[in-house]
N, CA, C and O atoms as a GROMACS GRO file, in nm:
protein
  244
    1MET      N    1   0.344   2.687   3.178
    1MET     CA    2   0.423   2.789   3.254
    1MET      C    3   0.294   2.770   3.389
    1MET      O    4   0.171   2.765   3.388
    2ILE      N    5   0.404   2.765   3.504
    2ILE     CA    6   0.334   2.730   3.619
    2ILE      C    7   0.353   2.860   3.702
    2ILE      O    8   0.459   2.922   3.709
    3ASP      N    9   0.219   2.898   3.773
    3ASP     CA   10   0.222   3.026   3.835
    3ASP      C   11   0.310   3.025   3.925
    3ASP      O   12   0.329   2.926   3.995
    4PRO      N   13   0.388   3.156   3.939
    4PRO     CA   14   0.493   3.175   4.028
    4PRO      C   15   0.441   3.172   4.185
    4PRO      O   16   0.502   3.110   4.273
    5TRP      N   17   0.312   3.253   4.210
    5TRP     CA   18   0.267   3.211   4.340
    5TRP      C   19   0.266   3.037   4.382
    5TRP      O   20   0.329   2.979   4.470
    6LEU      N   21   0.188   2.994   4.298
    6LEU     CA   22   0.186   2.857   4.330
    6LEU      C   23   0.356   2.792   4.366
    6LEU      O   24   0.378   2.722   4.465
    7LEU      N   25   0.449   2.826   4.281
    7LEU     CA   26   0.575   2.774   4.272
    7LEU      C   27   0.647   2.802   4.413
    7LEU      O   28   0.742   2.736   4.455
    8GLU      N   29   0.597   2.894   4.470
    8GLU     CA   30   0.639   2.940   4.599
    8GLU      C   31   0.611   2.901   4.692
    8GLU      O   32   0.666   2.935   4.797
    9ARG      N   33   0.505   2.805   4.684
    9ARG     CA   34   0.455   2.773   4.808
    9ARG      C   35   0.465   2.591   4.830
    9ARG      O   36   0.442   2.529   4.934
   10LEU      N   37   0.505   2.536   4.702
   10LEU     CA   38   0.497   2.383   4.674
   10LEU      C   39   0.655   2.365   4.738
   10LEU      O   40   0.750   2.444   4.737
   11VAL      N   41   0.644   2.248   4.786
   11VAL     CA   42   0.800   2.202   4.838
   11VAL      C   43   0.814   2.056   4.793
   11VAL      O   44   0.713   1.999   4.752
   12CYS      N   45   0.933   1.989   4.797
   12CYS     CA   46   0.916   1.867   4.745
   12CYS      C   47   0.872   1.784   4.874
   12CYS      O   48   0.907   1.806   4.990
   13PRO      N   49   0.784   1.682   4.826
   13PRO     CA   50   0.728   1.592   4.936
   13PRO      C   51   0.825   1.495   5.038
   13PRO      O   52   0.797   1.438   5.143
   14ALA      N   53   0.958   1.503   4.955
   14ALA     CA   54   1.015   1.384   5.029
   14ALA      C   55   1.132   1.447   5.120
   14ALA      O   56   1.176   1.391   5.221
   15THR      N   57   1.187   1.595   5.063
   15THR     CA   58   1.247   1.662   5.176
   15THR      C   59   1.176   1.802   5.220
   15THR      O   60   1.254   1.863   5.292
   16ARG      N   61   1.114   1.838   5.210
   16ARG     CA   62   1.026   1.976   5.208
   16ARG      C   63   1.121   2.082   5.188
   16ARG      O   64   1.136   2.167   5.275
   17THR      N   65   1.184   2.083   5.082
   17THR     CA   66   1.297   2.181   5.041
   17THR      C   67   1.202   2.267   4.906
   17THR      O   68   1.103   2.216   4.853
   18PRO      N   69   1.243   2.367   4.879
   18PRO     CA   70   1.198   2.439   4.718
   18PRO      C   71   1.211   2.362   4.644
   18PRO      O   72   1.289   2.267   4.654
   19LEU      N   73   1.105   2.395   4.512
   19LEU     CA   74   1.166   2.336   4.418
   19LEU      C   75   1.191   2.470   4.326
   19LEU      O   76   1.196   2.590   4.355
   20ARG      N   77   1.207   2.385   4.180
   20ARG     CA   78   1.288   2.479   4.071
   20ARG      C   79   1.217   2.456   3.968
   20ARG      O   80   1.217   2.335   3.947
   21HIS      N   81   1.159   2.510   3.894
   21HIS     CA   82   1.082   2.495   3.754
   21HIS      C   83   1.162   2.488   3.659
   21HIS      O   84   1.233   2.585   3.634
   22ASP      N   85   1.170   2.369   3.581
   22ASP     CA   86   1.282   2.343   3.447
   22ASP      C   87   1.164   2.339   3.342
   22ASP      O   88   1.103   2.237   3.310
   23ALA      N   89   1.143   2.460   3.294
   23ALA     CA   90   1.069   2.498   3.194
   23ALA      C   91   1.082   2.397   3.059
   23ALA      O   92   0.984   2.356   2.995
   24THR      N   93   1.183   2.375   3.038
   24THR     CA   94   1.219   2.269   2.905
   24THR      C   95   1.177   2.167   2.911
   24THR      O   96   1.141   2.118   2.804
   25ARG      N   97   1.158   2.075   3.049
   25ARG     CA   98   1.112   1.975   3.052
   25ARG      C   99   0.998   1.965   3.116
   25ARG      O  100   0.952   1.851   3.128
   26ASP      N  101   0.936   2.062   3.164
   26ASP     CA  102   0.777   2.102   3.221
   26ASP      C  103   0.797   2.021   3.355
   26ASP      O  104   0.744   1.910   3.359
   27GLU      N  105   0.854   2.058   3.444
   27GLU     CA  106   0.912   1.979   3.569
   27GLU      C  107   0.919   2.046   3.655
   27GLU      O  108   0.950   2.161   3.624
   28LEU      N  109   0.902   2.024   3.783
   28LEU     CA  110   0.939   2.090   3.920
   28LEU      C  111   1.075   1.991   3.958
   28LEU      O  112   1.064   1.869   3.950
   29VAL      N  113   1.184   2.046   3.993
   29VAL     CA  114   1.295   1.988   4.032
   29VAL      C  115   1.331   2.001   4.175
   29VAL      O  116   1.326   2.118   4.214
   30SER      N  117   1.363   1.924   4.253
   30SER     CA  118   1.419   1.926   4.378
   30SER      C  119   1.561   1.879   4.376
   30SER      O  120   1.580   1.762   4.345
   31GLU      N  121   1.658   1.953   4.403
   31GLU     CA  122   1.787   1.941   4.389
   31GLU      C  123   1.845   1.856   4.516
   31GLU      O  124   1.954   1.800   4.527
   32ALA      N  125   1.737   1.864   4.607
   32ALA     CA  126   1.810   1.809   4.751
   32ALA      C  127   1.764   1.655   4.752
   32ALA      O  128   1.831   1.567   4.807
   33ALA      N  129   1.655   1.634   4.692
   33ALA     CA  130   1.619   1.516   4.661
   33ALA      C  131   1.658   1.431   4.548
   33ALA      O  132   1.638   1.309   4.550
   34GLY      N  133   1.705   1.483   4.463
   34GLY     CA  134   1.750   1.450   4.291
   34GLY      C  135   1.627   1.360   4.223
   34GLY      O  136   1.622   1.257   4.155
   35LEU      N  137   1.523   1.462   4.284
   35LEU     CA  138   1.389   1.408   4.172
   35LEU      C  139   1.337   1.530   4.092
   35LEU      O  140   1.372   1.645   4.118
   36ALA      N  141   1.249   1.497   3.990
   36ALA     CA  142   1.198   1.587   3.906
   36ALA      C  143   1.060   1.542   3.900
   36ALA      O  144   1.040   1.424   3.871
   37TYR      N  145   0.963   1.618   3.924
   37TYR     CA  146   0.825   1.577   3.958
   37TYR      C  147   0.778   1.660   3.806
   37TYR      O  148   0.820   1.772   3.780
   38PRO      N  149   0.699   1.593   3.727
   38PRO     CA  150   0.623   1.607   3.608
   38PRO      C  151   0.485   1.715   3.609
   38PRO      O  152   0.408   1.713   3.705
   39ILE      N  153   0.474   1.765   3.547
   39ILE     CA  154   0.369   1.918   3.547
   39ILE      C  155   0.295   1.864   3.417
   39ILE      O  156   0.346   1.875   3.306
   40ARG      N  157   0.159   1.798   3.441
   40ARG     CA  158   0.079   1.742   3.346
   40ARG      C  159  -0.052   1.814   3.302
   40ARG      O  160  -0.152   1.788   3.368
   41ASP      N  161  -0.059   1.871   3.235
   41ASP     CA  162  -0.211   1.937   3.178
   41ASP      C  163  -0.187   2.065   3.309
   41ASP      O  164  -0.286   2.103   3.371
   42GLY      N  165  -0.048   2.124   3.340
   42GLY     CA  166  -0.060   2.209   3.367
   42GLY      C  167  -0.077   2.206   3.543
   42GLY      O  168  -0.068   2.306   3.613
   43VAL      N  169  -0.095   2.105   3.579
   43VAL     CA  170  -0.092   2.068   3.760
   43VAL      C  171   0.015   1.986   3.779
   43VAL      O  172   0.035   1.903   3.691
   44PRO      N  173   0.088   1.990   3.874
   44PRO     CA  174   0.219   1.934   3.922
   44PRO      C  175   0.165   1.814   3.983
   44PRO      O  176   0.070   1.815   4.062
   45VAL      N  177   0.217   1.730   3.953
   45VAL     CA  178   0.201   1.550   4.001
   45VAL      C  179   0.349   1.536   4.135
   45VAL      O  180   0.460   1.483   4.125
   46MET      N  181   0.300   1.590   4.219
   46MET     CA  182   0.402   1.603   4.342
   46MET      C  183   0.345   1.465   4.396
   46MET      O  184   0.257   1.474   4.481
   47LEU      N  185   0.381   1.355   4.360
   47LEU     CA  186   0.369   1.202   4.424
   47LEU      C  187   0.520   1.158   4.420
   47LEU      O  188   0.578   1.196   4.318
   48ILE      N  189   0.590   1.092   4.499
   48ILE     CA  190   0.727   1.018   4.496
   48ILE      C  191   0.737   0.958   4.373
   48ILE      O  192   0.794   1.001   4.274
   49GLU      N  193   0.674   0.850   4.387
   49GLU     CA  194   0.608   0.762   4.308
   49GLU      C  195   0.617   0.789   4.164
   49GLU      O  196   0.657   0.705   4.084
   50GLU      N  197   0.578   0.918   4.130
   50GLU     CA  198   0.588   0.975   3.967
   50GLU      C  199   0.700   1.051   3.964
   50GLU      O  200   0.721   1.097   3.851
   51ALA      N  201   0.778   1.080   4.045
   51ALA     CA  202   0.886   1.145   4.018
   51ALA      C  203   0.964   1.090   3.932
   51ALA      O  204   0.932   0.977   3.898
   52ARG      N  205   1.068   1.141   3.880
   52ARG     CA  206   1.160   1.099   3.793
   52ARG      C  207   1.323   1.134   3.860
   52ARG      O  208   1.358   1.249   3.887
   53ARG      N  209   1.399   1.030   3.878
   53ARG     CA  210   1.548   1.074   3.913
   53ARG      C  211   1.618   1.144   3.820
   53ARG      O  212   1.624   1.122   3.699
   54ILE      N  213   1.685   1.257   3.906
   54ILE     CA  214   1.772   1.343   3.812
   54ILE      C  215   1.893   1.281   3.733
   54ILE      O  216   1.980   1.229   3.803
   55GLY      N  217   1.914   1.278   3.586
   55GLY     CA  218   2.014   1.193   3.526
   55GLY      C  219   1.958   1.112   3.488
   55GLY      O  220   2.010   1.063   3.388
   56GLU      N  221   1.829   1.047   3.532
   56GLU     CA  222   1.778   0.936   3.405
   56GLU      C  223   1.702   1.038   3.292
   56GLU      O  224   1.649   1.149   3.292
   57ASP      N  225   1.731   0.933   3.198
   57ASP     CA  226   1.648   1.002   3.062
   57ASP      C  227   1.715   1.141   3.042
   57ASP      O  228   1.662   1.194   2.944
   58ASP      N  229   1.808   1.219   3.094
   58ASP     CA  230   1.880   1.332   3.040
   58ASP      C  231   1.963   1.316   2.891
   58ASP      O  232   1.995   1.203   2.855
   59ALA      N  233   1.987   1.404   2.828
   59ALA     CA  234   2.045   1.380   2.754
   59ALA      C  235   2.193   1.437   2.768
   59ALA      O  236   2.198   1.554   2.804
   60SER      N  237   2.302   1.378   2.747
   60SER     CA  238   2.446   1.398   2.727
   60SER      C  239   2.444   1.554   2.675
   60SER      O  240   2.370   1.598   2.587
   61GLY      N  241   2.554   1.635   2.758
   61GLY     CA  242   2.625   1.721   2.710
   61GLY      C  243   2.592   1.856   2.786
   61GLY      O  244   2.651   1.960   2.756
   0.00000   0.00000   0.00000
């Protein structure tokens, strides 16, 4: 679980827009950029090169 205080302050490094926490995948999602940033050991990895494109590896349905 990511700290709500931290989530309010983090923005997408590509678009500078707010992020949404996806608890199922443990990622921070930027809808504007179409990217999902991983959270590893409780630490958000806010590097564009580490982000997953939304839609990649998604289960259909």
